[in-house]
C-alpha positions as CSV (number, residue, x, y, z in Angstrom):
1,M,124.1,-22.7,21.0
2,S,124.6,-25.9,19.0
3,Q,122.1,-28.7,19.0
4,T,123.2,-32.2,19.7
5,K,122.1,-34.8,17.1
6,F,121.5,-38.2,18.6
7,T,122.1,-41.2,16.5
8,T,121.8,-44.9,17.0
9,Q,124.1,-47.7,15.9
10,H,121.2,-50.2,15.7
11,A,118.1,-50.4,13.6
12,N,114.7,-49.5,15.0
13,P,112.9,-52.8,15.8
14,G,109.6,-51.1,14.9
15,E,110.8,-50.8,11.3
16,S,111.2,-54.6,10.9
17,V,108.8,-56.6,8.8
18,P,107.9,-60.3,8.8
19,L,109.8,-62.8,6.6
20,Y,107.2,-65.4,5.8
21,R,108.1,-69.1,5.3
22,F,106.3,-71.2,2.6
23,F,106.7,-74.8,1.5
24,D,106.1,-75.5,-2.2
25,S,104.7,-79.0,-2.0
26,Q,105.0,-79.5,-5.8
27,R,108.8,-78.7,-5.9
28,E,109.5,-79.7,-2.3
29,D,111.2,-76.3,-1.7
30,H,111.1,-73.8,1.1
31,I,110.6,-70.2,0.1
32,Y,111.0,-67.0,2.2
33,S,109.3,-63.7,1.3
34,T,108.3,-60.4,2.9
35,Q,105.0,-60.8,1.0
36,N,102.4,-62.9,2.9
37,T,101.2,-64.6,-0.2
38,L,102.9,-66.2,-3.2
39,G,101.6,-66.6,-6.7
40,T,101.9,-70.4,-6.8
41,G,99.0,-72.6,-5.7
42,S,101.2,-75.3,-4.4
43,S,102.9,-72.9,-1.8
44,I,101.7,-73.7,1.8
45,P,102.2,-70.9,4.3
46,Q,104.1,-72.0,7.4
47,G,104.1,-68.7,9.4
48,I,106.6,-66.0,10.2
49,A,110.2,-67.3,10.0
50,C,111.7,-64.1,11.5
51,Y,111.6,-60.3,11.2
52,V,113.9,-58.4,8.8
53,F,114.3,-55.0,7.2
54,T,113.2,-54.0,3.7
55,T,115.8,-51.2,3.4
56,H,119.4,-50.9,4.7
57,A,119.3,-50.0,8.4
58,P,122.2,-49.6,10.9
59,N,124.2,-52.8,11.4
60,T,122.4,-54.7,8.6
61,I,123.7,-56.4,5.5
62,P,121.8,-57.6,2.4
63,L,120.2,-61.0,2.3
64,Y,120.5,-62.2,-1.4
65,L,118.4,-64.8,-3.1
66,I,119.6,-67.1,-5.9
67,Y,117.1,-69.5,-7.4
68,R,118.8,-72.8,-8.4
69,S,116.8,-74.8,-10.9
70,S,116.9,-78.5,-11.8
71,P,114.8,-80.6,-14.1
72,S,112.3,-81.6,-11.4
73,K,113.0,-79.3,-8.4
74,G,114.2,-75.9,-7.5
75,D,115.9,-74.4,-4.5
76,H,115.6,-70.9,-3.1
77,F,119.1,-70.2,-1.8
78,Y,119.7,-67.3,0.6
79,T,123.1,-65.8,1.6
80,T,124.6,-62.7,3.1
81,D,128.0,-63.5,1.7
82,L,128.6,-61.6,-1.6
83,S,131.5,-63.9,-2.5
84,E,129.4,-67.0,-2.1
85,K,126.6,-65.5,-4.2
86,E,129.0,-64.4,-7.0
87,G,130.8,-67.8,-7.0
88,L,127.5,-69.7,-7.2
89,L,126.4,-67.6,-10.1
90,A,129.7,-67.8,-11.9
91,N,130.1,-71.6,-11.6
92,N,126.4,-72.5,-12.2
93,S,125.2,-69.8,-14.6
94,D,123.0,-72.2,-16.6
95,Q,121.2,-73.3,-13.4
96,C,121.1,-70.2,-11.2
97,E,119.2,-67.0,-11.4
98,D,120.1,-63.9,-9.3
99,R,116.8,-62.7,-7.7
100,G,118.5,-59.8,-5.9
101,I,118.2,-58.6,-2.4
102,V,115.2,-60.0,-0.4
103,A,115.8,-58.1,2.8
104,F,118.4,-56.9,5.2
105,V,119.5,-58.8,8.3
106,F,121.8,-57.9,11.2
107,K,125.5,-58.7,10.6
108,D,126.1,-59.7,14.2
109,E,124.3,-60.2,17.5
110,T,125.0,-56.8,18.9
111,S,121.6,-55.4,17.7
112,G,119.6,-58.0,19.8
113,G,119.0,-60.4,17.0
114,V,119.2,-64.2,17.1
115,P,121.1,-66.5,14.7
116,L,119.5,-67.4,11.4
117,H,120.7,-70.9,10.7
118,R,121.0,-72.4,7.2
119,L,120.7,-76.2,6.6
120,W,120.8,-78.2,3.4
121,N,119.3,-81.5,2.3
122,A,120.9,-82.8,-0.8
123,E,118.4,-85.6,-1.4
124,L,115.5,-83.0,-1.4
125,N,117.6,-80.3,-3.1
126,D,116.3,-77.9,-0.4
127,H,117.8,-75.3,1.9
128,M,116.0,-74.5,5.2
129,Y,116.4,-71.5,7.4
130,T,115.4,-71.3,11.0
131,V,116.0,-69.3,14.2
132,S,114.9,-72.2,16.4
133,E,117.6,-74.3,18.0
134,S,115.2,-77.2,18.5
135,E,114.0,-77.1,14.8
136,K,117.7,-76.9,13.7
137,E,118.5,-80.0,15.8
138,A,115.4,-81.9,14.5
139,L,116.3,-81.1,10.9
140,M,119.8,-82.5,11.4
141,T,118.3,-85.8,12.4
142,R,116.4,-85.9,9.1
143,E,119.3,-85.7,6.6
144,F,119.8,-81.9,6.8
145,V,123.4,-80.7,7.0
146,Y,124.1,-77.6,9.1
147,E,125.8,-74.9,7.0
148,G,126.1,-72.2,9.7
149,V,124.7,-68.8,10.6
150,I,124.0,-66.4,7.7
151,G,122.9,-63.4,9.8
152,Y,120.9,-62.3,12.8
153,V,117.2,-61.5,13.0
154,Y,114.4,-60.9,15.3
155,P,112.6,-64.3,15.9
156,G,109.3,-65.2,14.3
157,T,106.6,-67.7,15.1
158,V,107.8,-70.8,13.1
159,F,109.3,-73.4,15.3
C-alpha cells in the first residue's frame, strides 16, 4: 500500500518572523531588520513592520536590500524585483552596496498576506515600507510618492 504525501502550496505562518522597523535619527533613514536591535545608537525602534520568512518557503520570493549612500544621508532600499536591483547596482555602483537577501515575502496575496507598500521621499532621501493603508495615505500627504506593492506579508504592529 502506498502512502500519500501531503504538501502545501503556502508557507507555514508559524515559521514567519518579525521584520522590525527602525528610524535612524542621525541619517533620517528607515531600516528594516529581522534582528530586534541594531548596532547604531541613533536607531530608534518603531515596532514590528510585518512578518516575513528567513528562508525560502512556498510562494515566497527574496526581499533584497541595497544600501544607497550619499555624503550626508543613506537610504536602505528594499525590492523583490531582481531586475530593479541589478539595474540600480549597475547604474550607481559608486553609491550602492548590495546587502543581499534580508528575508522572503509572498509573491502574491494567495497565501493570506497583505500588500507591503513602498513609498519614497526625495527631499529626505528615504524609502518607507508599510502594510497600513492609513499610514500609506498619511505619508503621501507628507511628500512621499507611492511606488507600489513590493510583496505580500503578514501584518505587524506599526501603523
